[in-house]
C-alpha positions in Angstrom: 177.3 126.7 97.9 174.9 128.1 95.3 174.4 124.8 94.1 173.4 123.4 97.4 170.9 126.3 97.6 169.4 125.5 94.1 169.2 121.7 94.7 167.1 122.3 98.2 165.0 124.6 96.2 164.3 121.9 93.9 163.5 119.4 96.5 161.3 121.9 98.0 159.3 122.4 94.9 159.3 118.6 94.2 157.8 117.9 97.8 154.9 120.7 97.4 154.1 119.0 93.9 153.6 116.0 95.5 151.4 117.1 98.6 149.1 119.1 96.4 148.8 116.1 94.0 147.9 113.9 96.7 145.3 116.4 98.2 143.6 116.8 94.7 143.6 113.2 94.2 142.0 112.8 97.9 139.5 114.9 97.3 138.3 113.8 94.3 138.0 110.4 95.6 136.1 111.6 98.6 133.7 113.2 96.3 132.8 110.5 94.2 129.2 109.2 95.0 128.2 105.7 93.8 125.1 105.8 91.7 121.8 104.3 93.2 120.6 101.7 91.2 117.1 102.7 89.8 114.6 100.0 89.0 113.3 100.7 85.6 111.1 97.7 85.0 108.3 97.7 83.2 105.5 95.5 81.6 106.6 92.8 84.5 104.4 89.6 85.4 103.6 88.8 88.8 106.3 86.5 90.5 104.8 83.1 90.4 106.6 80.4 91.6 105.9 77.8 94.6 107.1 79.1 98.1 107.7 82.8 97.1 106.4 84.8 99.8 105.8 88.5 101.2 105.5 90.0 104.5 103.3 93.2 105.0 101.9 95.4 107.4 98.1 96.8 107.0 97.2 100.1 108.7 93.6 100.7 109.3 92.2 104.0 110.6 89.3 106.2 110.7 89.9 110.2 110.6 87.6 113.4 109.7 85.0 112.4 112.3 82.4 114.7 112.5 80.8 116.2 114.8 83.5 115.3 117.3 80.7 114.0 119.7 80.7 110.5 117.8 84.4 109.7 118.7 83.4 108.1 121.7 81.4 105.4 119.8 84.5 104.0 118.5 87.0 101.4 120.6 90.2 103.0 118.7 90.7 105.0 115.6 93.8 103.0 114.5 94.5 99.1 114.3 97.6 97.6 112.7 97.6 94.0 111.2 100.6 92.1 110.0 100.1 89.5 107.2 102.2 86.7 105.6 101.5 85.5 102.1 102.8 82.5 100.3 102.2 80.8 97.1 102.2 77.3 98.6 101.4 74.7 95.7 99.4 73.6 92.7 95.4 72.3 92.9 93.2 71.6 90.4 89.5 73.0 90.1 87.2 71.9 87.5 90.0 70.5 85.6 92.1 73.8 85.6 95.6 74.1 87.5 95.8 77.0 90.1 98.1 78.1 92.4 97.1 78.2 96.3 97.7 81.7 97.7 97.5 81.7 101.6 97.8 84.5 103.8 97.8 84.4 107.7 96.5 87.9 109.1 97.5 88.6 112.7 96.6 91.6 114.8 96.0 92.5 118.7 92.3 91.9 118.3 92.3 88.6 116.3 93.7 86.5 113.6 92.5 84.8 110.6 93.4 83.3 107.4 92.6 83.9 103.7 92.9 81.3 100.7 93.0 82.7 97.2 93.4 80.5 94.1 95.5 81.9 91.1 96.7 80.9 87.8 98.8 83.0 85.3 98.3 83.1 81.2 99.9 85.2 78.7 97.0 87.5 78.9 96.9 88.2 82.7 96.6 87.0 86.0 93.8 85.3 87.0 91.7 84.5 90.4 89.4 81.8 90.7 88.1 81.9 94.2 88.5 83.3 97.5 87.9 81.8 101.2 88.2 84.3 104.2 88.2 82.6 107.7 87.8 84.9 111.0 85.8 87.9 111.6 86.2 91.9 110.4 89.1 93.8 111.1 88.7 97.4 112.0 87.8 100.1 114.6 84.6 98.4 115.9 81.6 100.4 116.7 79.6 100.3 120.0 76.2 100.2 121.5 74.6 98.3 118.5 75.3 101.4 116.3 76.0 100.6 112.5 77.6 102.3 109.4 75.8 103.0 106.2 77.8 103.3 102.8 75.5 103.9 99.9 72.6 102.8 101.6 73.8 99.3 102.7 74.5 98.8 106.4 77.6 97.4 107.7 78.5 95.7 111.3 82.3 96.9 110.9 84.8 98.9 109.3 86.8 95.9 107.6 83.5 94.4 106.1 82.9 97.8 104.5 86.4 97.9 103.0 86.0 94.5 101.6 82.8 95.5 100.1 83.8 98.6 98.7 87.0 97.2 97.1 85.1 94.1 96.1 87.4 91.8 98.4 84.7 90.3 100.3 84.5 86.7 101.0 83.3 84.4 98.2 83.5 80.4 97.9 83.7 80.6 94.0 84.2 83.0 91.3 83.2 82.4 87.9 84.2 83.4 85.3 87.9 84.0 86.8 88.5 87.5 87.5 91.4 89.3 85.8 93.4 90.9 88.3 96.0 92.0 86.3 95.9 92.6 82.5 99.1 91.7 79.9 100.7 93.1 78.7 100.8 96.2 81.0 99.9 99.5 78.9 99.2 102.7 81.1 95.9 103.7 80.3 94.2 100.5 79.8 91.0 100.0 81.4 89.2 96.4 81.9 86.0 95.3 83.6 87.2 93.8 86.9 83.9 92.1 88.3 80.4 93.1 89.6 80.1 93.8 93.5 76.4 93.7 93.7 73.2 94.2 91.3 73.8 98.0 90.6 77.8 98.2 91.0 80.5 97.1 88.5 84.2 97.4 89.2 86.6 98.5 86.4 90.4 98.6 86.8 92.9 101.1 84.9 96.5 101.2 84.7 97.6 104.9 85.3 101.1 105.1 85.2 104.4 104.1 86.2 105.9 105.3 89.8 108.7 105.0 91.9 107.9 103.5 95.4 110.1 103.6 98.1 109.9 100.7 100.6 111.5 99.0 103.6 112.4 96.2 100.7 114.2 98.9 98.4 113.0 101.4 95.5 110.8 99.9 92.8 109.0 101.1 89.7 105.5 100.5 90.1 102.6 100.4 87.9 99.7 102.3 89.9 96.4 100.8 89.2 93.1 102.4 90.1 90.0 100.4 91.1 86.8 102.3 90.0 83.1 101.5 91.2 80.6 102.6 89.1 77.0 102.6 90.4 74.4 102.2 87.7 77.1 103.5 85.3 78.2 106.7 87.7 81.6 106.6 89.1 81.5 106.5 92.9 83.5 109.4 94.1 83.5 108.4 97.8 85.7 105.7 96.9 89.4 106.0 95.9 91.3 102.5 95.6 94.9 102.4 94.0 97.4 99.2 94.1 101.0 99.6 93.0 102.5 96.4 91.6 106.1 96.0 90.7 108.4 93.1 89.4 108.3 91.5 93.3 104.7 91.7 93.6 102.4 94.1 95.2 104.6 97.0 96.8 101.7 99.3 98.5 98.0 99.4 98.8 96.1 102.9 99.3 92.5 102.9 100.0 90.4 105.9 101.1 86.5 105.5 101.7 84.8 109.0 102.4 81.6 110.2 104.0 80.7 107.3 105.7 77.4 107.6 107.7 77.4 106.6 111.2 73.9 105.5 112.7 72.3 104.5 115.8 70.4 101.5 116.4 67.2 103.3 115.2 68.9 104.3 111.8 69.3 107.8 112.6 72.3 109.5 111.1 74.7 110.6 114.0 77.6 111.8 111.9 80.2 111.1 109.3 83.9 109.9 108.9 86.4 108.7 106.5 88.4 105.5 106.4 92.1 104.9 105.1 93.4 101.3 104.5 97.1 101.1 103.8 99.3 98.0 103.0 102.9 98.3 102.8 105.5 95.4 101.7 108.1 94.9 104.5 110.2 92.1 103.1 109.7 89.4 100.2 111.4 86.0 98.9 111.0 85.0 95.2 111.6 81.5 94.9 
């Protein structure tokens, strides 16, 4: 009888040990978290193969309108545009081979197409010329009013943004613009282009930053465009581009203290503009 009791205790002890062991093992497996793969790419070049493409969304809006009495001059304060960009094929301009970069833009207001010509060499990504079709894109003003920025008059906000960022329509650019400088070195600054007789635009690599997007998390180099008016920085414009190993991931433009005038040139008020571009999807050939 004692032997049976002793055997029974041993069986109970073994069963309890098995249960405890399984519980501990289960808890450990539940607490295991798979590490998130963090992109740490640096010193990358722009993806430059034919048929590579990118789908992005642009959000253009006005804010900080003052006084409130001028709000009724705008049809809307926000417009959204979708764009599909593709590296199509090679072409030759003045004996030099470039790739055609075509973007089809669409919005509820209108659609248009832009064509750019790029070539990539060891020292950077170069742009030869651009051709933009269609009208401006942005919250349009009413009643023949205009907007003023640094003493220049514009009919719509998209035209203003294109001018301030330097992305205004041009048929031929000579010499080629250096859009990206290789190798990528944070702190490096270079002359980009001349916007008008008194405005020079420079680009500067600031730092690497992780950008979260619908396409994933990527390590990006943050690039600032700096406009100098007669050698003095224009503090009313803040332009940032975020480039990664899969191309541009985000663009963030902010124009401040834009004057709103009537048809007689009288200033009625002021407002700010934001232009944001985000990458939704991409395909690298």
